[in-house]
C-alpha positions as CSV (number, residue, x, y, z in Angstrom):
1,M,-23.3,16.9,-3.0
2,A,-23.5,14.1,0.0
3,M,-20.3,13.1,1.4
4,Q,-19.9,9.1,0.8
5,L,-18.3,7.0,3.4
6,L,-16.9,3.6,3.1
7,R,-17.1,1.0,5.4
8,L,-14.1,-1.5,6.0
9,P,-14.7,-4.1,3.3
10,E,-15.0,-1.0,0.8
11,A,-12.0,0.5,2.3
12,L,-9.9,-2.6,2.2
13,Q,-11.2,-3.1,-1.8
14,R,-10.4,0.6,-2.8
15,T,-6.6,0.5,-1.3
16,G,-6.0,-3.2,-1.8
17,L,-4.7,-3.4,1.8
18,S,-5.2,-6.3,4.1
19,R,-7.5,-5.7,7.3
20,S,-4.2,-6.1,9.6
21,G,-2.2,-4.0,6.9
22,L,-4.8,-1.1,6.9
23,Y,-4.9,-0.9,11.1
24,A,-1.1,-1.2,10.8
25,A,-1.0,1.9,8.9
26,I,-3.6,3.5,10.8
27,S,-1.5,3.1,14.1
28,A,1.9,4.2,12.4
29,G,-0.2,7.2,11.4
30,T,0.1,6.9,7.6
31,F,-3.5,6.1,6.9
32,P,-6.6,8.4,7.7
33,K,-8.4,7.2,11.0
34,P,-12.2,5.8,10.9
35,V,-14.8,8.1,11.8
36,K,-17.5,6.6,14.5
37,L,-20.5,6.5,13.2
38,G,-22.4,6.7,16.5
39,P,-22.3,6.1,19.9
40,N,-21.5,2.4,19.0
41,A,-17.6,2.6,18.3
42,R,-18.0,-0.6,16.2
43,A,-19.9,1.4,13.4
44,I,-17.0,3.0,11.5
45,A,-16.3,4.1,8.2
46,W,-13.9,6.7,6.0
47,P,-14.7,9.8,4.0
48,A,-14.2,8.4,0.5
49,E,-12.3,11.5,-0.3
50,E,-9.8,10.9,2.7
51,I,-8.8,7.4,1.0
52,D,-8.6,8.8,-2.4
53,A,-6.1,11.6,-0.9
54,W,-4.0,9.0,0.4
55,I,-4.1,6.7,-2.8
56,S,-3.1,10.3,-4.6
57,E,-0.3,10.4,-1.9
58,R,0.8,7.0,-2.9
59,I,0.8,7.8,-6.7
60,A,2.8,11.2,-6.1
61,E,5.3,9.7,-4.1
62,R,6.0,6.7,-6.9
63,A,6.2,9.5,-9.3
64,A,8.6,11.7,-7.5
65,A,11.0,8.8,-6.7
């Protein structure tokens, strides 16, 4: 199966984070770093499975609390 990549609007929609919140989480090391899609650093995306794993971790943390 082909890897699904999510661009910024899709990542924001899937996580419910704001743009600034997502980049703050990346800076804090609590959210996966994006993948550069080419030599142009402006084109980035996240593997869908990494975002899904991040969401699953949040759910597990809630269940453990």
